[in-house]
matplotlib code that plots the C-alpha trace (Angstrom):
import matplotlib.pyplot as plt

x = [87.0, 84.8, 87.2, 87.1, 83.2, 83.0, 85.3, 83.1, 80.0, 81.4, 82.7, 79.3, 77.4, 79.9, 79.2, 75.5, 75.5, 77.4, 75.2, 72.3, 74.2, 74.7, 70.6, 69.9, 72.4, 70.5, 67.3, 68.3, 69.7, 66.3, 64.4, 66.5, 66.3, 62.2, 62.3, 64.3, 61.7, 59.1, 60.4, 60.4, 57.0, 56.0, 57.4, 56.1, 52.6, 52.8, 54.1, 51.7, 48.8, 49.6, 48.9, 45.7, 44.6, 45.5, 43.7, 40.9, 40.6, 41.1, 38.1, 36.2, 37.1, 35.9, 32.7, 31.5, 29.4, 28.5, 27.0, 24.9, 23.7, 22.3, 20.7, 19.4, 17.9, 16.3, 15.2, 13.2, 12.1, 11.1, 8.7, 7.4, 6.8, 4.9, 2.9, 1.1, 0.5, -1.5, -3.1, -3.9, -5.0, -7.6, -8.3, -8.8, -11.0, -12.8, -13.9, -14.3, -17.4, -18.8, -18.9, -20.4, -23.1, -23.7, -24.2, -26.7, -28.5, -28.7, -29.7, -32.6, -33.4, -33.0, -35.3, -38.5, -37.7, -38.9, -41.7, -43.3, -42.8, -44.8, -47.6, -47.7, -48.3, -50.5, -52.6, -52.9, -53.4, -56.7, -57.8, -57.2, -56.3, -59.1, -62.1, -60.1, -60.6, -64.6, -65.2, -63.6, -65.3, -69.1, -68.1, -67.1, -70.2, -72.6, -70.6, -71.8, -75.6, -75.9, -74.0, -76.6, -79.5, -78.8, -76.8, -77.8, -79.9, -79.1, -81.2, -82.7, -83.8, -86.6, -87.6, -86.0, -83.5, -80.6, -77.0, -74.8, -71.7, -68.8, -71.0, -71.4, -68.7, -67.4]
y = [-26.9, -28.7, -28.9, -24.6, -24.8, -27.0, -24.7, -21.7, -23.5, -24.9, -21.2, -20.2, -22.9, -21.8, -17.9, -18.9, -21.0, -18.6, -15.6, -18.3, -19.1, -15.0, -14.6, -17.5, -16.4, -13.1, -14.1, -16.3, -13.0, -11.5, -14.3, -13.9, -10.8, -10.5, -13.9, -11.5, -9.3, -11.4, -13.1, -9.3, -8.6, -11.8, -11.3, -7.7, -9.1, -12.2, -9.3, -6.8, -9.3, -12.0, -10.0, -8.2, -12.2, -12.7, -10.0, -10.4, -14.7, -13.2, -11.2, -13.7, -16.0, -12.9, -12.0, -15.6, -16.1, -12.7, -13.4, -16.7, -14.4, -12.3, -15.0, -16.7, -13.7, -12.8, -16.4, -15.3, -12.1, -13.2, -16.2, -14.2, -11.3, -14.1, -15.0, -11.3, -10.5, -13.7, -12.8, -9.2, -11.0, -12.8, -10.0, -7.6, -10.7, -10.9, -6.5, -7.0, -9.3, -7.9, -4.4, -6.2, -8.2, -4.3, -2.4, -5.2, -4.6, -0.9, -1.3, -3.6, -1.7, 2.0, 0.0, -1.3, 2.5, 4.3, 1.3, 2.2, 6.6, 5.6, 3.4, 5.6, 8.7, 6.7, 5.7, 9.9, 10.5, 8.5, 9.5, 12.3, 14.5, 12.6, 13.8, 17.5, 18.0, 16.6, 18.9, 21.8, 21.1, 20.5, 24.2, 26.0, 24.2, 26.0, 29.1, 29.4, 28.3, 30.9, 33.7, 32.4, 32.8, 35.7, 37.9, 41.1, 40.4, 40.7, 43.1, 40.9, 43.0, 44.1, 43.3, 39.6, 40.8, 41.5, 40.0, 40.1, 42.4, 40.2, 38.7, 42.9, 43.1, 41.1]
z = [-50.8, -49.4, -46.6, -46.8, -47.1, -43.9, -41.6, -42.7, -41.8, -38.4, -37.8, -38.7, -36.7, -33.9, -33.6, -34.0, -31.2, -28.8, -30.1, -28.7, -25.1, -24.9, -25.5, -23.1, -20.7, -20.7, -20.5, -17.3, -15.9, -16.3, -15.5, -12.0, -11.8, -12.0, -9.4, -7.2, -7.5, -6.9, -4.0, -2.5, -3.5, -2.0, 1.2, 1.4, 1.2, 3.7, 5.8, 5.7, 5.0, 7.5, 10.3, 8.8, 8.0, 11.6, 13.5, 11.0, 12.5, 15.9, 15.7, 14.2, 16.9, 19.1, 17.5, 17.0, 20.3, 19.9, 16.2, 17.6, 19.9, 17.9, 15.5, 18.4, 19.8, 16.1, 15.7, 19.2, 18.1, 15.0, 16.4, 18.9, 16.4, 14.4, 17.5, 18.5, 14.8, 15.2, 18.2, 16.1, 13.4, 15.7, 17.5, 14.5, 12.5, 16.0, 16.4, 12.6, 13.2, 16.0, 14.3, 10.8, 13.7, 15.0, 11.9, 10.7, 14.1, 13.6, 10.7, 11.0, 14.9, 11.8, 9.5, 12.2, 14.0, 10.3, 9.6, 13.0, 12.3, 9.0, 10.9, 13.5, 11.1, 9.0, 11.9, 13.3, 9.7, 10.2, 13.4, 14.1, 10.7, 9.0, 11.6, 12.1, 8.0, 8.3, 11.6, 9.8, 6.3, 8.2, 10.4, 7.3, 5.8, 8.8, 8.5, 5.0, 5.5, 8.3, 5.7, 3.1, 5.7, 7.9, 5.4, 3.6, 0.3, -3.1, -5.2, -7.3, -11.1, -11.2, -15.1, -14.8, -17.8, -15.1, -16.4, -14.0, -14.5, -15.7, -18.8, -20.1, -21.4, -25.0]

ax = plt.figure().add_subplot(projection="3d")
ax.plot(x, y, z, "-o")
ax.set_aspect("equal")
plt.show()
């Protein structure tokens, strides 16, 4: 029986090896088919992208001098703009300083003018208005004096017991 058992195991092993060989052959066919598809896809991608890359490369070669000129012009413009902004800043600073100085001068001028107006007002008050008030008071006093001396005389009560009218009411 050992011989028969050995033959059975050999047969089973042969069948297993053949099944494995079949599976491997099927895998080989699937991989070869996938590889053929990948080759076709790679060929298609290469045929479509290679002209685009060549066009892009030629375009970059054509545009390179223009881009360099543009960058150079931008750098020059930036330098000129920086210089002009420096000049504008200096000019504006000068204008602001001069404006401040003029405002200070105008303020001092206005203060001096107001002081002179106050001094002048005080001098006019002392030299003109005070004498006018004094003369006016003097004229008023003289007028009152004339009125008292030359005006109609009041009657004096006969018995000396006269009471002014305002004091009659209680």
